[in-house]
Structure formats: C-alpha cells, structure tokens
MIZA-693733 format. One record per atom (N, C-alpha, C): residue number from 1; atom name; y, x, z. Coordinates in nm, 2 decimals. Layout:
N
PT  num  atome       Y       X       Z
PT  NUM     CA       Y       X       Z
...
END
This chain:
75
PT  num  atome       Y       X       Z
PT    1      N    0.90    1.00   -0.05
PT    1     CA    0.77    0.94   -0.03
PT    1      C    0.77    0.80   -0.09
PT    2      N    0.88    0.72   -0.09
PT    2     CA    0.88    0.59   -0.14
PT    2      C    0.84    0.59   -0.29
PT    3      N    0.90    0.69   -0.37
PT    3     CA    0.87    0.69   -0.51
PT    3      C    0.73    0.73   -0.53
PT    4      N    0.66    0.81   -0.45
PT    4     CA    0.53    0.85   -0.47
PT    4      C    0.44    0.73   -0.44
PT    5      N    0.47    0.65   -0.34
PT    5     CA    0.39    0.53   -0.31
PT    5      C    0.41    0.43   -0.42
PT    6      N    0.53    0.41   -0.47
PT    6     CA    0.55    0.32   -0.59
PT    6      C    0.47    0.37   -0.71
PT    7      N    0.46    0.50   -0.73
PT    7     CA    0.38    0.55   -0.84
PT    7      C    0.24    0.52   -0.83
PT    8      N    0.19    0.53   -0.70
PT    8     CA    0.04    0.50   -0.68
PT    8      C    0.02    0.35   -0.70
PT    9      N    0.11    0.27   -0.65
PT    9     CA    0.09    0.12   -0.66
PT    9      C    0.10    0.08   -0.81
PT   10      N    0.19    0.13   -0.88
PT   10     CA    0.20    0.09   -1.02
PT   10      C    0.09    0.14   -1.10
PT   11      N    0.03    0.26   -1.06
PT   11     CA   -0.09    0.31   -1.13
PT   11      C   -0.21    0.22   -1.11
PT   12      N   -0.21    0.16   -1.00
PT   12     CA   -0.33    0.07   -0.97
PT   12      C   -0.30   -0.07   -1.03
PT   13      N   -0.18   -0.12   -1.01
PT   13     CA   -0.15   -0.26   -1.06
PT   13      C   -0.01   -0.25   -1.13
PT   14      N   -0.01   -0.21   -1.25
PT   14     CA    0.12   -0.20   -1.32
PT   14      C    0.18   -0.33   -1.35
PT   15      N    0.11   -0.44   -1.33
PT   15     CA    0.16   -0.57   -1.37
PT   15      C    0.24   -0.64   -1.25
PT   16      N    0.26   -0.57   -1.14
PT   16     CA    0.33   -0.62   -1.02
PT   16      C    0.46   -0.55   -1.00
PT   17      N    0.56   -0.63   -0.97
PT   17     CA    0.69   -0.58   -0.94
PT   17      C    0.70   -0.54   -0.79
PT   18      N    0.65   -0.42   -0.76
PT   18     CA    0.64   -0.38   -0.62
PT   18      C    0.78   -0.36   -0.55
PT   19      N    0.88   -0.34   -0.63
PT   19     CA    1.02   -0.32   -0.58
PT   19      C    1.07   -0.45   -0.52
PT   20      N    1.03   -0.56   -0.57
PT   20     CA    1.08   -0.69   -0.52
PT   20      C    0.99   -0.78   -0.45
PT   21      N    0.86   -0.76   -0.47
PT   21     CA    0.76   -0.85   -0.40
PT   21      C    0.75   -0.82   -0.25
PT   22      N    0.76   -0.92   -0.17
PT   22     CA    0.75   -0.90   -0.02
PT   22      C    0.63   -0.98    0.04
PT   23      N    0.55   -1.04   -0.04
PT   23     CA    0.44   -1.12    0.01
PT   23      C    0.32   -1.09   -0.08
PT   24      N    0.29   -0.96   -0.10
PT   24     CA    0.18   -0.92   -0.18
PT   24      C    0.04   -0.98   -0.14
PT   25      N    0.02   -0.98   -0.01
PT   25     CA   -0.10   -1.03    0.05
PT   25      C   -0.10   -1.18    0.07
PT   26      N    0.01   -1.22    0.14
PT   26     CA    0.03   -1.37    0.17
PT   26      C    0.02   -1.45    0.04
PT   27      N    0.07   -1.41   -0.07
PT   27     CA    0.07   -1.49   -0.19
PT   27      C   -0.05   -1.45   -0.28
PT   28      N   -0.15   -1.37   -0.23
PT   28     CA   -0.27   -1.34   -0.30
PT   28      C   -0.24   -1.27   -0.43
PT   29      N   -0.14   -1.18   -0.43
PT   29     CA   -0.10   -1.10   -0.55
PT   29      C   -0.19   -0.98   -0.55
PT   30      N   -0.22   -0.92   -0.44
PT   30     CA   -0.31   -0.81   -0.43
PT   30      C   -0.45   -0.86   -0.38
PT   31      N   -0.55   -0.82   -0.45
PT   31     CA   -0.69   -0.85   -0.40
PT   31      C   -0.75   -0.75   -0.31
PT   32      N   -0.86   -0.78   -0.25
PT   32     CA   -0.92   -0.68   -0.16
PT   32      C   -0.96   -0.55   -0.22
PT   33      N   -1.01   -0.56   -0.35
PT   33     CA   -1.04   -0.43   -0.42
PT   33      C   -0.91   -0.35   -0.45
PT   34      N   -0.80   -0.42   -0.47
PT   34     CA   -0.67   -0.34   -0.49
PT   34      C   -0.64   -0.26   -0.36
PT   35      N   -0.66   -0.33   -0.25
PT   35     CA   -0.63   -0.27   -0.12
PT   35      C   -0.72   -0.14   -0.10
PT   36      N   -0.85   -0.16   -0.13
PT   36     CA   -0.94   -0.05   -0.12
PT   36      C   -0.89    0.07   -0.20
PT   37      N   -0.85    0.04   -0.33
PT   37     CA   -0.80    0.15   -0.41
PT   37      C   -0.67    0.21   -0.36
PT   38      N   -0.58    0.13   -0.31
PT   38     CA   -0.46    0.18   -0.26
PT   38      C   -0.48    0.26   -0.14
PT   39      N   -0.57    0.22   -0.04
PT   39     CA   -0.59    0.30    0.08
PT   39      C   -0.65    0.43    0.04
PT   40      N   -0.75    0.43   -0.05
PT   40     CA   -0.81    0.56   -0.10
PT   40      C   -0.70    0.66   -0.16
PT   41      N   -0.62    0.60   -0.24
PT   41     CA   -0.51    0.69   -0.30
PT   41      C   -0.42    0.74   -0.19
PT   42      N   -0.38    0.65   -0.09
PT   42     CA   -0.29    0.70    0.01
PT   42      C   -0.35    0.81    0.10
PT   43      N   -0.48    0.79    0.13
PT   43     CA   -0.55    0.89    0.21
PT   43      C   -0.55    1.02    0.14
PT   44      N   -0.58    1.02    0.01
PT   44     CA   -0.58    1.15   -0.07
PT   44      C   -0.44    1.21   -0.09
PT   45      N   -0.35    1.13   -0.13
PT   45     CA   -0.21    1.18   -0.16
PT   45      C   -0.14    1.23   -0.04
PT   46      N   -0.15    1.16    0.07
PT   46     CA   -0.07    1.19    0.19
PT   46      C   -0.15    1.26    0.30
PT   47      N   -0.28    1.28    0.27
PT   47     CA   -0.37    1.35    0.37
PT   47      C   -0.36    1.27    0.50
PT   48      N   -0.38    1.14    0.50
PT   48     CA   -0.38    1.06    0.62
PT   48      C   -0.51    0.98    0.62
PT   49      N   -0.54    0.92    0.73
PT   49     CA   -0.66    0.83    0.74
PT   49      C   -0.61    0.70    0.79
PT   50      N   -0.61    0.60    0.70
PT   50     CA   -0.57    0.47    0.73
PT   50      C   -0.69    0.40    0.79
PT   51      N   -0.68    0.36    0.91
PT   51     CA   -0.79    0.30    0.99
PT   51      C   -0.82    0.15    0.96
PT   52      N   -0.93    0.11    1.00
PT   52     CA   -0.97   -0.03    0.98
PT   52      C   -0.87   -0.12    1.05
PT   53      N   -0.82   -0.07    1.17
PT   53     CA   -0.72   -0.15    1.24
PT   53      C   -0.59   -0.17    1.17
PT   54      N   -0.56   -0.08    1.07
PT   54     CA   -0.44   -0.09    0.99
PT   54      C   -0.45   -0.18    0.87
PT   55      N   -0.57   -0.23    0.85
PT   55     CA   -0.59   -0.31    0.73
PT   55      C   -0.56   -0.46    0.77
PT   56      N   -0.43   -0.48    0.79
PT   56     CA   -0.38   -0.62    0.82
PT   56      C   -0.27   -0.65    0.72
PT   57      N   -0.26   -0.78    0.69
PT   57     CA   -0.16   -0.82    0.58
PT   57      C   -0.02   -0.76    0.60
PT   58      N    0.03   -0.76    0.72
PT   58     CA    0.17   -0.71    0.74
PT   58      C    0.19   -0.57    0.69
PT   59      N    0.08   -0.48    0.69
PT   59     CA    0.09   -0.35    0.64
PT   59      C    0.09   -0.33    0.49
PT   60      N    0.06   -0.44    0.42
PT   60     CA    0.04   -0.43    0.27
PT   60      C    0.12   -0.54    0.20
PT   61      N    0.20   -0.61    0.27
PT   61     CA    0.28   -0.72    0.20
PT   61      C    0.39   -0.67    0.11
PT   62      N    0.44   -0.55    0.13
PT   62     CA    0.55   -0.50    0.05
PT   62      C    0.54   -0.35    0.04
PT   63      N    0.62   -0.29   -0.05
PT   63     CA    0.63   -0.15   -0.07
PT   63      C    0.68   -0.08    0.06
PT   64      N    0.78   -0.14    0.12
PT   64     CA    0.84   -0.08    0.24
PT   64      C    0.74   -0.08    0.35
PT   65      N    0.66   -0.19    0.36
PT   65     CA    0.56   -0.19    0.47
PT   65      C    0.46   -0.09    0.45
PT   66      N    0.42   -0.06    0.33
PT   66     CA    0.32    0.05    0.30
PT   66      C    0.38    0.19    0.33
PT   67      N    0.51    0.21    0.30
PT   67     CA    0.57    0.34    0.33
PT   67      C    0.57    0.36    0.48
PT   68      N    0.60    0.25    0.55
PT   68     CA    0.60    0.26    0.70
PT   68      C    0.46    0.28    0.75
PT   69      N    0.36    0.22    0.69
PT   69     CA    0.22    0.25    0.74
PT   69      C    0.19    0.40    0.72
PT   70      N    0.22    0.46    0.61
PT   70     CA    0.19    0.60    0.58
PT   70      C    0.27    0.68    0.68
PT   71      N    0.40    0.65    0.70
PT   71     CA    0.48    0.73    0.80
PT   71      C    0.41    0.73    0.94
PT   72      N    0.36    0.61    0.98
PT   72     CA    0.30    0.60    1.11
PT   72      C    0.17    0.69    1.11
PT   73      N    0.09    0.68    1.00
PT   73     CA   -0.03    0.75    0.99
PT   73      C   -0.01    0.90    0.99
PT   74      N    0.10    0.95    0.95
PT   74     CA    0.13    1.09    0.95
PT   74      C    0.17    1.15    1.08
PT   75      N    0.20    1.06    1.17
PT   75     CA    0.25    1.11    1.31
PT   75      C    0.14    1.16    1.39
END
C-alpha cells in the first residue's frame, strides 16, 4: 500500500520528496488543492471515504501518516 500511496502522491506533486518530508502541511509544502486531489485519488484507489473530520494536518504531514489514514479508513 505504501508504494501505491507514494505513486499517487508523486503523480500529483512530483516535485516533493515524499519519502523524507514529515511536515508537508506544517511547512506549507502541500496546498489545499493538493489535499483535495490526494483525497480524491485515495478514495478512488482504495475504495475508502475520507471524511471531513479526517482533514487535519496530522493526517497529511507525511507519507506514513497518509498510509495510516487509509488503513484506518479501510477498517
């Protein structure tokens, strides 16, 4: 799953080192439109529904946080 998430992220923003960045939101690396695109791709690829309550910085600050978000959404 991690590789699939990484593929989605680099497809949306190929200019970001998602493997090493851990403050994607806190450092304003990802914009709100990026998050909208990412959530849409996650919903489609993993057949999950990421809710408005999940749209908090901690869930999108790093690749690992996004993988955890999807894992929780699949439960």
